[in-house]
PLY file of the C-alpha trace (Angstrom):
ply
format ascii 1.0
element vertex 76
property float x
property float y
property float z
element edge 75
property int vertex1
property int vertex2
end_header
114.81 79.36 -47.28
116.72 77.29 -44.88
119.34 79.86 -43.87
116.86 82.69 -42.79
118.54 82.69 -39.31
121.53 84.34 -40.75
119.42 87.40 -41.66
117.28 87.67 -38.48
118.38 88.90 -35.12
116.48 89.31 -31.91
117.91 91.81 -29.44
115.91 93.23 -26.56
117.57 96.69 -26.96
116.51 96.99 -30.64
112.81 97.56 -31.33
111.79 96.03 -27.97
113.16 92.70 -28.97
111.09 92.33 -32.14
112.82 90.13 -34.79
114.75 92.44 -37.21
116.91 92.14 -40.14
120.49 92.01 -38.96
122.28 95.40 -39.08
119.01 97.29 -39.40
116.14 98.31 -37.22
113.68 96.93 -39.73
111.39 94.39 -38.13
110.13 91.23 -39.81
106.56 92.61 -38.92
107.34 95.79 -40.92
108.22 93.78 -43.89
105.22 91.62 -43.62
103.08 94.69 -43.34
104.47 96.28 -46.40
103.94 93.08 -48.46
100.38 92.76 -47.11
99.67 96.34 -48.20
100.65 95.47 -51.61
104.16 96.81 -52.02
106.44 94.72 -54.14
109.86 93.55 -53.34
111.38 96.17 -55.51
109.31 99.01 -53.93
110.47 97.89 -50.48
114.14 97.81 -51.50
113.61 101.28 -53.29
112.45 102.70 -49.92
114.89 100.78 -47.86
118.06 100.08 -49.88
119.75 98.40 -46.89
117.44 95.44 -47.68
117.79 92.72 -50.22
115.55 90.25 -51.83
117.12 87.62 -49.72
116.39 89.57 -46.54
112.68 89.96 -47.49
112.58 86.25 -48.26
114.19 85.49 -44.90
111.48 87.54 -43.26
108.88 85.59 -44.87
110.63 82.30 -44.13
110.94 83.32 -40.34
107.15 84.13 -40.18
106.23 80.90 -41.84
108.44 78.91 -39.37
106.89 80.86 -36.51
103.48 80.02 -37.78
104.35 76.47 -38.27
105.53 76.25 -34.68
102.69 78.14 -33.16
100.47 75.75 -31.02
96.86 76.46 -29.83
96.16 75.19 -26.39
92.51 74.15 -25.76
90.78 75.52 -22.64
89.56 72.85 -20.30
0 1
1 2
2 3
3 4
4 5
5 6
6 7
7 8
8 9
9 10
10 11
11 12
12 13
13 14
14 15
15 16
16 17
17 18
18 19
19 20
20 21
21 22
22 23
23 24
24 25
25 26
26 27
27 28
28 29
29 30
30 31
31 32
32 33
33 34
34 35
35 36
36 37
37 38
38 39
39 40
40 41
41 42
42 43
43 44
44 45
45 46
46 47
47 48
48 49
49 50
50 51
51 52
52 53
53 54
54 55
55 56
56 57
57 58
58 59
59 60
60 61
61 62
62 63
63 64
64 65
65 66
66 67
67 68
68 69
69 70
70 71
71 72
72 73
73 74
74 75
């Protein structure tokens, strides 16, 4: 998903600056945790109807992009 940035906002006054789905207080980390716990997209949307499949995919794309850009610095 190339346009995940249109779904994600980072505001220091919301959830201590954690990346969240725009217009909600639902953090990307929350969505990742629910998926890791075995919830389906449909179950997440049933519990949080303000989310959409696109928002869940945007959270995954954001996390994948962040993972891709993470660098490990070797200690000297």
